[in-house]
N, C-alpha and C positions, 0 to 999 in steps of 0.2 A: 478687335474697334471697338467695342461698346465700352469695356473698360478704360480705354485711353481715352473716348469723346467724356465719360465719368471724372476720371480724374483732369482735363481740362475746366470742366464744370465750376470743378469743386478750388482750382485754381483762380478760376477767375473770377469768385464770389468772397474768397480772399483778400485776391489784390484791391477788393472794393470798398475791404472794414477799413473806414476810417475812426479806430481808436487802438488808445493802445491798450497791451494786457495788463490786467491786474496784477501789480509784481509791488515787493517793497519799494522799486523803484518810482513808483508812483505816486504811490503815499509821499514820496521825501520830497518829487517836484511840484506834486498838488500844495504840502503844505510851504514851500518856499517861493510859489507862486505867490498864495492867500496873503504872506507877509510881504512879500514885498507887494504885492498889490496896496495894500495898508499906506504902507511908508511912502511909496512915489505918489499916491493919491492925496495923501497929507502935502508930500514936500512941493508938488504942483501946486497946490489951492493955494495954500501961505506964501509961495515964491512968485504967483503969478495973477493976474486978473482971474477971480474965480469960475466967472465965465468964459472966458477963454481957457482955462486949465477943463473943463467939461467939456467945453466944445473938441478942445485937442483929444482928449480921451474918448470921445464919442468919434471924434474922426478916428484915432487907432485901430476904437475897436471893429470898426465899418471895414479899415484895407484888412486886418487880419482874419474876421469872419471872410472875408472873399476868397481870400487866399486860401484859409481852410478850403472852402464850399468848393473851388477850382481843383484842386490837387484831388489826384485818385485815387488814391488810399492814404492810408495814416504815415505822417513823415514826419518827426518827431520836432524838429525845431519848430514845423508851421504849426503844428495841433498847441504845443504849447506856447507860441505866442498869442493864440489866440486864448487860454486858459488867461495867460499873464495878463492882457488886455482885456478880459474880464473882471479880471480881479479890480483893475485899477476903477475901470468906466464903472463898476458894480457897486463898489465902493464910494466913488463921486454920487450915484445915483439916490443909494441910501443916506448920506450924509446930508444929501441937498435938500431931500423928502426931510429930515429932521431940522437943518438949520436954515432953509431956506421958508420954507412951510412951516415949519414950528411943531411938526405933525411930534408925539411924544413916541419913542423910540418902541415902547411896547407897541403900540397901537403899529405904525409901522411893520414890526416885526411880525404881527398878527396878518394885517394885507399882504405881504410879501407869502407868510407860511400859504394861506389862501389861494394866493398866485400861482404857487410849485402846486397845491393839491389840486387845482383845475387845470394845469400842464399834465399832471400825471394820467389822473383821469381820462384825459381827452386823446389821449396817447393810449393810454391802455385801451381801453374802447376801439379804437383805429388801428393798432396794431395786435394785440392782443398779448403784450409782453412790455412793459418797461425796460428789459434787458441792455446791458452796457458792454455786452460781447459782439452785437454784430449790429453795428450800423454801418448798415450796407445800401440804405438807402437814401436820395435825399429827405423824404417825410421824414425817416428816424433822424435823421443829423437832424433837421432843424426842431424836433421835438426833445433829442439831445440837446442843444444848447440852449434852447428855450427853459430848459431844467437848471440847466447850470446854471444861464444866466439868475436866476429866482432865486439859489442856494446861493448865490453871493451876496443879492440884496437882506435877504434875508439870516443870512449868518452876519454879515456887518450888523445890522440894529440890533441884532441879538448880543452881539460880543459888546455892542458898546452899551446897552441895555445892564448887561450884569456889571459891566465897571464903572460908569456914573451913575445912570438911575438909580441900583442898586448898591449903588456906595462900593462894591467889593476892592474895586483897584483893580490893574489892570495885570499883574501878576498870579493874585486868588485867581481873578478871573480863566486866566491861562490853564492853571493849573484844575481848576472843577471841568473845563472844555476837554482837559488829558484824559483826566479820569471818564466822562463820560466817553469821549474817542476808547480808550481803553474798553470800556463795558460791550462797545462793537462787536471789538477783538474777540470778544467770552460766546458772545451772543453767536456769532459766527463759528466758534468750536461745538457749540453746543449744539449745532446742525439747523440755526434756525435761517430764516428764507436768505438765502446770501446776494439777493437784488434786492430787495429793502435795507438789508444790512449794510449793504454799501451805500445806498443811497444816504441814510441816516449818518452815515459816517463820514460822507461826500460836504454833507450840512454842518456837520460839528469842523472840518477841517477852516472852514471858514475863520469863527471867530476863536480857535486852538491856534490856527497863525497870527491872527490882527494880535490877539490881546498881547501874544510875547515880542511882537513888535514895538507892539506901543508900550510897553512896558519899557524893551530897551532904548527906543527911541524918545520917549516923551520925559519933560522934566521931571525931577525928584519932587517938585509942586502938587504935578496930575500921576504922581504915585510912580514914575518910570525913571531911568539912570540917566537920562541926558544925554545920550549921544548924539540925537539928533535923527529926523527923518531920514536925509539926503545920507549923511551915513551907512544908515541902515539899509536904503535902500541899494546903493552901491556896494553894497558886502554880499548883502541878498542876490542879486544880480551878476555878480561874479561865480557864486554858486551856481547859481542856475544854469549859466551858460557854461560851465564845468558837466554838469549832473545832464545836460539835454544833449551838451556831445559825445558823451561817453554814450549815451543812447544812439544819437542818431551814428555813429562807427560802430557799435557792437551788433545794432539790432537786437537786445534782450527782451526790447519790451513788444517787439511784434507779435501780435496772436497769429499761433497756429491753427489752422484748418479743424 
C-alpha cells in the first residue's frame, strides 16, 4: 500500500515537469530557435512598421507564454513555440534598445547581464537551486522563463556587439561563440557544476545561432551571404517543425523521474 502510494506520488511529480531533458535534441532545437528568432525578427521589422512588428512579437510572446503556463506538463510543440517567441521578441527588445534609444551594445549587454544575475540570485535565494531539471511549480517556472528571456536579450546584444561594434563580422563572431560553446562541453566533461555550465552554454547559443543566421541572410556589404532574412527564416522554420514533430511523436526528450 505504502509502496503504491509512493509510486503514484512520483508519477504525479513527474507529470508536472514543464521542461525537456537536456539532450543533443535540446541543443539542436535551441540553436534553430535562436537563429530563426534573429532572422524572423529582422524580416518583420524591415517589412512591416517597426512598432507593429514589435507589437506582434509581444502578442505572440504573451499567447505562447499563456499556452505554456496552462499546460499540465512538458509538451514539445508548446514549449518550443514559447522558446521561439522569446527568441523573436527578445531580439526585438535588444535591437530596439540600441536602434530606438541609441544605447551602445556594450552597455545593453552589461545591463542585460546584470538583469540575468539578479534573476539567478533571486531564484537561488528563493528555491535554493537554479536547476533546470525539475521545473514543477509555478514559481520555478516564472524564474525559469525570466532567466530565458534575459539570456536571449543579453545574447542578442552581445552577438551584435562582436559583429558590428568590434567589427569582427558575422562569420568570425559565429566561430568565436562556437568555440566558447565547445568549451562548455569541455567544462562538463571535466566535472564543473553542471547547472552553471548549462546556463553559460544557454547564453552562448543565442549569439551563436544569431551570428550564423545573420551571416547567411545579410548582404555581402554586411559580411553576409545575401540569402535574405525571409528565406533563412523559412528554411529554419521547416527544420524546427520537423525536429519538434519528431520529439512530440517519439517523446525522446521527456524527462524520467
